N, C-alpha and C positions, 0 to 999 in steps of 0.2 A: 438329541436333546429338542426337547418341546418347549415351547414358547407359552407363557402366563399373557392371557388376555386381558388386558383390564379396563374397566367401565369408570366414569365420573371422575378420571383426574383430570383435573383442570392444566390448560397448557400455561407455562411460563411464559415471562413477556419476552417478545423475539431480543435477542442479543444485538449489540453492535457489530456491523461486520467487521470482519476480519481488517481491512485496507481503510478502516479509521482513521489511526492514525497518521496513514499517508496522505489521504483527504486533507487532514487539519494541514497539515505541512504544506502541502500545494496549494492549499486556500490561503496560507498566509506566505505564498510566496508571490513576486511581483516576474513577470517576463524578464529574464535576463540573470536573474538570482540562482542562485546552485545551494548545494548542501554536497556535504562529504558523510559519506558512510563505510563501514568498515568490510563489509560483506557484499559480493557482486549479487546473489540474493536480494538484498536492501533495494541496492539500486535496482533490480529487476521490478522488484514491486512498486516502485516508485515509478517508473518508467509504465506499468500495464495500468497503474490506478492513473497516472496522469490519462493514459487513451481512452479509458472509461468515463473519462470526467470530459473528453473532448479537447485537451493538451497534449501539446508536444514536449516530452522530456528527452532528454537526449542525456546517455551516459557514456563514461569514459572511464577505463582504469590510469590513477595516478602512478607516477614514477615511486611513491613509498606504499606500493601495493594497495591503497585506499581506491575509493569509488567513489567519484563524481557526479550528480545530476542537475544538469540543467532545465530551469523551466524554459521553453523555448518561446512556446505561445500558447 
């Protein structure tokens, strides 16, 4: 399969990065606040986003199977 090279096509504006909703959430949280999410992948995303922002976030699975993420610092 060949590729068609196109010239003069303007670039679209960059989209918001994928972790934007977690950045917004973490910016609203104070140290000691926590949030419950349904999936481990969501808790991991919150923790990783916090790490990129220079924050410490701890996550733990709850007895009901949900996950809680705490902003530690």
